[in-house]
C-alpha positions as CSV (number, residue, x, y, z in Angstrom):
1,M,0.0,0.0,0.0
2,I,1.1,3.5,-0.7
3,R,-0.3,6.8,0.6
4,Y,-0.2,9.9,-1.6
5,T,-1.1,13.4,-0.7
6,L,-3.2,14.6,-3.7
7,K,-4.3,18.1,-4.9
8,C,-7.1,18.9,-7.3
9,D,-7.2,21.7,-9.8
10,K,-9.4,23.7,-7.3
11,G,-6.5,23.7,-4.7
12,H,-8.0,21.1,-2.4
13,S,-5.5,18.8,-0.7
14,F,-6.3,15.3,0.6
15,D,-4.6,12.0,1.3
16,S,-5.5,8.6,-0.3
17,W,-4.2,5.1,-0.2
18,F,-3.5,2.9,-3.3
19,A,-2.4,-0.6,-3.8
20,S,0.7,0.6,-5.7
21,A,2.1,3.5,-7.7
22,G,0.9,1.8,-10.8
23,A,-2.6,1.4,-9.4
24,Y,-2.7,5.1,-8.7
25,D,-1.6,5.9,-12.3
26,S,-4.2,3.5,-13.8
27,L,-7.1,4.8,-11.6
28,R,-6.1,8.5,-12.3
29,A,-5.9,7.8,-16.1
30,G,-9.3,6.3,-16.0
31,G,-10.8,9.3,-14.2
32,H,-11.4,7.3,-11.0
33,V,-9.5,9.5,-8.6
34,A,-11.6,12.4,-7.5
35,C,-11.3,15.2,-5.0
36,V,-13.0,14.4,-1.7
37,Q,-14.2,18.0,-1.4
38,C,-15.4,19.0,-4.8
39,G,-15.4,15.8,-6.9
40,S,-12.9,17.1,-9.5
41,V,-11.1,14.4,-11.3
42,T,-8.2,16.7,-12.3
43,V,-6.0,15.4,-9.5
44,E,-2.2,15.4,-9.2
45,K,0.2,14.1,-6.6
46,A,1.3,16.9,-4.3
47,L,4.9,17.3,-3.2
48,M,5.6,15.0,-0.3
49,A,8.5,14.4,2.1
50,P,10.0,10.9,2.0
51,S,9.3,8.5,4.8
52,V,12.3,8.2,7.2
53,G,13.5,4.8,8.4
54,H,12.9,3.7,12.0
55,S,15.1,1.9,14.5
56,A,14.4,-1.8,15.2
57,T,12.8,-0.8,18.5
58,E,10.4,1.7,16.7
59,E,9.7,-0.9,14.0
60,N,8.7,-3.6,16.5
61,H,6.5,-1.0,18.4
62,S,4.8,-0.1,15.1
63,L,3.8,-3.7,14.5
64,T,1.8,-3.7,17.7
65,S,0.2,-0.3,17.8
66,A,-1.9,1.7,15.4
67,T,-0.4,4.7,13.5
68,P,-2.0,8.1,13.9
69,A,-3.5,7.6,10.4
70,E,-5.1,4.3,11.4
71,D,-6.4,5.9,14.6
72,R,-8.0,8.7,12.5
73,L,-9.5,6.1,10.1
74,T,-10.9,4.2,13.0
75,Q,-12.4,7.3,14.5
76,L,-13.9,8.4,11.1
77,R,-15.4,4.9,10.6
78,K,-17.0,5.1,14.1
79,E,-18.4,8.6,13.4
80,I,-19.9,7.6,10.0
81,E,-21.4,4.4,11.4
82,A,-22.9,6.3,14.3
83,K,-24.3,9.3,12.3
84,A,-25.1,8.0,8.8
85,E,-27.4,5.3,7.6
86,H,-25.8,2.4,5.7
87,V,-27.9,1.8,2.6
88,G,-25.6,-0.9,1.1
89,D,-25.9,-1.4,-2.7
90,Q,-28.9,1.0,-2.8
91,F,-26.5,4.0,-2.4
92,V,-26.8,5.3,-5.9
93,T,-30.6,5.1,-5.9
94,E,-30.9,6.6,-2.4
95,A,-28.4,9.4,-3.1
96,R,-30.3,10.4,-6.2
97,A,-33.7,10.3,-4.4
98,I,-32.3,12.5,-1.6
99,H,-30.8,15.0,-4.1
100,A,-34.1,15.2,-6.0
101,G,-36.1,15.7,-2.8
102,D,-37.9,12.3,-3.2
103,A,-36.4,10.9,0.0
104,P,-35.7,12.5,3.4
105,E,-32.5,14.5,3.7
106,R,-30.0,12.5,5.8
107,P,-26.4,11.3,5.8
108,I,-26.0,7.9,4.1
109,W,-23.2,5.7,3.0
110,G,-23.0,2.5,1.0
111,E,-21.5,0.9,-2.1
112,A,-21.4,2.1,-5.6
113,K,-19.5,1.1,-8.8
114,I,-16.9,3.7,-9.8
115,A,-18.9,4.6,-13.0
116,D,-22.1,5.1,-11.0
117,A,-20.3,7.3,-8.4
118,K,-18.8,9.4,-11.2
119,A,-22.3,9.7,-12.8
120,L,-23.6,11.0,-9.5
121,L,-20.8,13.6,-9.4
122,D,-21.5,14.6,-13.0
123,D,-25.1,15.1,-12.1
124,G,-24.3,17.4,-9.2
125,V,-25.0,14.9,-6.4
126,P,-22.4,15.5,-3.7
127,V,-20.7,12.2,-2.9
128,A,-17.2,11.2,-1.8
129,P,-15.3,7.9,-1.5
130,L,-14.7,6.5,2.0
131,P,-11.3,5.1,3.0
132,F,-12.9,1.8,4.2
133,I,-15.3,-0.9,3.2
134,P,-18.3,-2.3,5.2
135,R,-17.2,-4.7,8.0
136,G,-19.2,-7.5,6.4
137,K,-17.0,-7.3,3.3
138,T,-13.6,-7.5,5.1
139,N,-11.5,-10.5,5.8
């Protein structure tokens, strides 16, 4: 896994994880990397400082404790699960209904194919990818 700090053409900066540098390049070329704030797919890697090596003691400690990023992701997941309704594979339908005023306004989260999520953004429906998958779909 590799983490990149990304920046969109509107100046928004955000971090995202990718399976590899090649995975990032492929996803970006296909228009599948979007700004989490505005949805722009004109995204570039921002200048980043290299990761500095750790001592053996620090390395062993890192294997048994969560990193600050992992702690933030855990907190984000708890907050979303507590405050938003999981609508599963009905996410696209429900997001469109909320946007059109045909369903009650509320925070939701769920699953969508990349093409469907991009279509929502193209239609002005505010959506953003989450950095985790539902617990039932993890190992």
